[in-house]
C-alpha positions as CSV (number, residue, x, y, z in Angstrom):
1,X,-0.6,28.6,2.1
2,X,-1.8,25.6,0.0
3,X,-5.2,24.0,0.3
4,X,-5.4,20.6,1.7
5,X,-7.6,18.2,-0.2
6,X,-10.6,16.7,1.6
7,X,-11.1,12.9,1.8
8,X,-13.3,12.8,-1.3
9,X,-10.8,14.8,-3.3
10,X,-8.0,12.6,-2.1
11,X,-10.0,9.6,-3.3
12,X,-10.5,11.2,-6.7
13,X,-6.7,11.8,-7.0
14,X,-5.9,8.3,-5.9
15,X,-8.3,6.8,-8.3
16,X,-6.8,8.8,-11.2
17,X,-3.2,8.0,-10.3
18,X,-3.9,4.3,-9.9
19,X,-5.1,4.0,-13.5
20,X,-2.2,2.2,-15.2
21,X,-2.4,4.1,-18.5
22,X,-2.5,7.6,-17.0
23,X,1.0,8.2,-15.8
24,X,2.5,9.3,-19.2
25,X,-0.2,12.0,-19.3
26,X,0.2,13.0,-15.7
27,X,3.9,13.3,-15.8
28,X,3.6,15.6,-18.9
29,X,1.1,17.7,-17.0
30,X,3.4,18.0,-14.0
31,X,6.4,18.9,-16.2
32,X,4.5,21.6,-17.9
33,X,3.4,23.2,-14.7
34,X,6.8,22.9,-13.2
35,X,8.5,24.6,-16.2
36,X,6.9,27.9,-15.0
37,X,8.6,30.1,-12.4
38,X,5.0,30.9,-11.4
39,X,3.4,27.4,-11.0
40,X,0.0,29.0,-10.4
41,X,0.1,30.4,-13.9
42,X,1.4,27.1,-15.4
43,X,-1.4,25.3,-13.6
44,X,-3.9,27.4,-15.4
45,X,-2.4,27.3,-18.8
46,X,-1.9,23.5,-18.8
47,X,-5.6,23.1,-19.5
48,X,-4.9,24.5,-23.0
49,X,-2.2,21.9,-23.6
50,X,-4.3,18.8,-23.1
51,X,-4.6,18.0,-26.8
52,X,-0.9,18.1,-27.3
53,X,-0.1,16.4,-23.9
54,X,-2.5,13.4,-24.5
55,X,-1.3,13.1,-28.1
56,X,2.4,13.0,-27.1
57,X,1.6,10.4,-24.4
58,X,0.0,8.0,-26.9
59,X,3.3,6.1,-27.8
60,X,4.0,5.4,-24.2
61,X,0.4,4.3,-23.5
62,X,0.6,2.0,-26.5
63,X,3.7,0.4,-25.1
64,X,1.9,-0.1,-21.8
65,X,-0.9,-1.8,-23.5
66,X,1.4,-4.0,-25.5
67,X,3.2,-5.1,-22.3
68,X,-0.1,-5.9,-20.6
69,X,-1.1,-7.9,-23.6
70,X,2.2,-9.8,-23.5
71,X,1.7,-10.5,-19.7
72,X,-1.9,-11.6,-20.5
73,X,-3.2,-9.0,-18.1
74,X,-5.5,-7.7,-20.8
75,X,-6.8,-9.7,-23.8
76,X,-8.3,-7.2,-26.2
77,X,-6.1,-4.2,-27.0
78,X,-8.7,-2.3,-29.0
79,X,-11.2,-2.7,-26.1
80,X,-8.6,-1.4,-23.7
81,X,-7.9,1.6,-25.9
82,X,-11.6,2.6,-25.7
83,X,-11.3,2.7,-21.9
84,X,-8.1,4.8,-22.2
85,X,-9.6,7.2,-24.7
86,X,-12.9,7.5,-22.6
87,X,-11.1,8.2,-19.3
88,X,-7.9,10.0,-20.1
89,X,-9.5,13.4,-20.8
90,X,-11.9,13.6,-17.8
91,X,-9.1,12.1,-15.5
92,X,-6.8,14.8,-16.7
93,X,-9.3,17.6,-16.2
94,X,-10.1,16.5,-12.6
95,X,-6.4,16.2,-11.9
96,X,-5.5,19.7,-13.2
97,X,-8.6,21.2,-11.5
98,X,-7.5,19.8,-8.1
99,X,-3.9,21.0,-8.6
100,X,-5.4,24.5,-9.2
101,X,-7.4,24.2,-6.1
102,X,-4.3,23.2,-4.1
103,X,-2.5,26.2,-5.4
104,X,-5.3,28.6,-4.6
105,X,-6.5,29.4,-8.2
106,X,-9.9,27.9,-7.3
107,X,-12.0,28.6,-4.3
108,X,-11.8,26.1,-1.5
109,X,-15.6,25.7,-1.5
110,X,-15.8,24.6,-5.1
111,X,-15.7,20.9,-5.7
112,X,-15.4,18.5,-8.7
113,X,-16.5,15.0,-9.1
114,X,-17.1,12.3,-11.7
115,X,-19.6,10.7,-9.4
116,X,-22.6,13.0,-9.1
117,X,-24.4,10.4,-7.1
118,X,-22.4,11.5,-4.0
119,X,-24.0,15.0,-4.2
120,X,-27.1,15.5,-2.1
121,X,-29.6,17.1,-4.4
122,X,-28.1,16.4,-7.8
123,X,-30.7,13.8,-8.8
124,X,-33.4,16.5,-8.6
125,X,-31.6,19.1,-10.8
126,X,-30.6,16.5,-13.3
127,X,-34.1,15.1,-14.0
128,X,-36.7,16.7,-16.4
129,X,-40.2,15.1,-16.2
130,X,-42.0,14.6,-19.5
131,X,-45.5,13.1,-19.1
132,X,-44.5,10.5,-16.6
133,X,-41.1,9.8,-18.2
134,X,-37.8,11.4,-17.4
135,X,-34.7,12.8,-19.4
136,X,-31.3,13.3,-17.8
137,X,-28.3,15.1,-19.2
138,X,-25.0,13.6,-20.5
139,X,-22.7,14.3,-17.5
140,X,-19.0,13.5,-17.3
141,X,-18.1,15.9,-14.4
142,X,-19.9,18.0,-12.0
143,X,-18.4,21.2,-10.6
144,X,-20.4,22.4,-7.6
145,X,-20.8,24.2,-4.3
146,X,-22.8,23.2,-1.2
147,X,-25.2,25.1,1.0
148,X,-25.0,25.3,4.8
149,X,-26.8,21.9,5.0
150,X,-24.3,20.3,2.7
151,X,-26.8,20.0,-0.1
152,X,-26.3,21.1,-3.6
153,X,-26.2,24.9,-4.1
154,X,-24.9,25.8,-7.5
155,X,-23.5,23.5,-10.1
156,X,-22.0,23.2,-13.6
157,X,-22.7,20.0,-15.5
158,X,-19.7,19.5,-17.8
159,X,-19.7,17.2,-20.7
160,X,-16.2,16.3,-21.8
161,X,-15.7,14.8,-25.3
162,X,-12.8,14.1,-27.7
163,X,-15.3,14.5,-30.5
164,X,-18.2,17.0,-31.0
165,X,-20.4,14.7,-33.0
166,X,-23.2,12.8,-31.4
167,X,-22.5,13.4,-27.7
168,X,-22.4,17.2,-28.2
169,X,-25.8,17.0,-29.8
170,X,-27.2,14.9,-26.9
171,X,-26.0,17.4,-24.3
172,X,-27.3,20.5,-26.0
173,X,-30.6,18.9,-26.6
174,X,-31.0,18.5,-22.9
175,X,-30.1,22.1,-22.4
176,X,-32.8,23.1,-24.8
177,X,-35.3,20.9,-23.0
178,X,-34.4,22.6,-19.7
179,X,-35.0,25.9,-21.2
180,X,-38.4,24.8,-22.5
181,X,-39.2,23.4,-19.1
182,X,-38.4,26.7,-17.3
183,X,-40.0,28.9,-19.8
184,X,-43.0,31.0,-18.5
185,X,-44.8,30.8,-21.8
186,X,-44.2,27.8,-24.0
187,X,-46.9,25.8,-25.7
188,X,-44.4,23.0,-26.3
189,X,-44.0,22.6,-22.5
190,X,-47.8,22.1,-22.2
191,X,-48.1,19.9,-25.2
192,X,-45.6,17.4,-23.8
193,X,-46.4,17.9,-20.1
194,X,-42.8,19.0,-19.4
195,X,-41.9,19.9,-15.8
196,X,-38.7,20.8,-14.0
197,X,-38.9,22.3,-10.6
198,X,-35.5,23.6,-9.6
199,X,-34.6,26.7,-7.7
200,X,-31.0,27.1,-8.8
201,X,-30.6,26.1,-12.5
202,X,-27.4,24.3,-13.4
203,X,-25.0,25.7,-15.9
204,X,-24.7,23.3,-18.9
205,X,-21.2,23.4,-20.3
206,X,-19.2,21.5,-22.9
207,X,-15.4,20.9,-23.3
208,X,-13.7,19.3,-26.2
209,X,-10.1,18.2,-26.8
210,X,-10.8,18.7,-30.6
211,X,-8.7,15.7,-31.7
212,X,-10.4,15.7,-35.2
213,X,-10.3,19.5,-35.7
214,X,-14.1,19.6,-35.8
215,X,-14.0,23.1,-34.3
216,X,-13.4,24.3,-37.9
217,X,-16.6,22.7,-39.2
218,X,-19.4,25.3,-39.0
219,X,-22.1,22.5,-38.7
220,X,-20.4,21.0,-35.6
221,X,-19.0,24.1,-34.1
222,X,-22.5,25.7,-34.2
223,X,-23.7,23.2,-31.6
224,X,-21.5,24.9,-29.0
225,X,-23.6,28.0,-29.2
226,X,-26.3,26.2,-27.1
227,X,-24.2,25.8,-24.1
228,X,-23.7,28.3,-21.2
229,X,-20.1,28.0,-21.9
230,X,-17.9,25.9,-24.3
231,X,-14.2,25.2,-23.8
232,X,-11.4,23.9,-26.0
233,X,-8.5,22.1,-24.5
234,X,-6.2,22.9,-27.4
235,X,-4.1,25.9,-28.4
236,X,-5.7,27.4,-31.4
237,X,-3.9,29.9,-33.7
238,X,-6.0,33.0,-34.3
239,X,-9.2,34.1,-32.5
240,X,-11.8,31.7,-31.2
241,X,-15.5,32.5,-31.8
242,X,-16.9,34.4,-28.9
243,X,-19.0,31.4,-27.8
244,X,-15.9,29.2,-27.3
245,X,-13.2,29.9,-24.6
246,X,-9.8,28.3,-24.0
247,X,-10.1,25.6,-21.4
248,X,-8.0,27.7,-19.0
249,X,-10.9,30.1,-18.7
250,X,-12.8,27.5,-16.7
251,X,-11.0,28.7,-13.6
252,X,-12.5,32.2,-13.8
253,X,-15.8,30.8,-14.9
254,X,-16.3,28.5,-12.0
255,X,-15.0,31.0,-9.4
256,X,-17.5,33.6,-10.7
257,X,-20.5,31.1,-11.0
């Protein structure tokens, strides 16, 4: 028996499928899943293929952009490409996540969204107070569950990046700030008047598609040690460091958390 998406999840899927540039990627995701006799297994493993899938979709996406330029639907191809690059990875992750939920790989009471403002209680867990000012995390997706009053219970703040550079640093610095704020004995917390009153701490996670092979750079790879979990959406030959997991592991991680 398959899970029936709720109205919000259907809205997420519709938003993704309506993006003019996403079809070449979605069709490759679907084809990969359907190539397995056991689609539940294929739906897990396709997370690890996202680097290759998105790379292979580039020529088709480029043709779509050229056609839209020709039809004067868009004026600036380079600007359009920024939108494509910024949205394709998170859209693909949400799409695959929901397909896994439909097939029963992910528990029915676990949700995903790119719009944390819809979650009652998220604003509180995403705000650290520093002497009258605030700091908030870089957040591309939230994976969460709700309590009996439909308020936020547990959640994972997930930062998704094609590159590890500045954005990974931005995210792990917030994670360190959260740990300072929740420490029982920390002079830094007192010095800067840092406060963060949250009952269930969020898990702060990072996922990269590793387009630029930065995972092989010790300086950049080392940033991933600061996260509760780091994922890579690319098949890597050989063993990964113990603090980095294949993206397919996110299914077991969210079910356990």
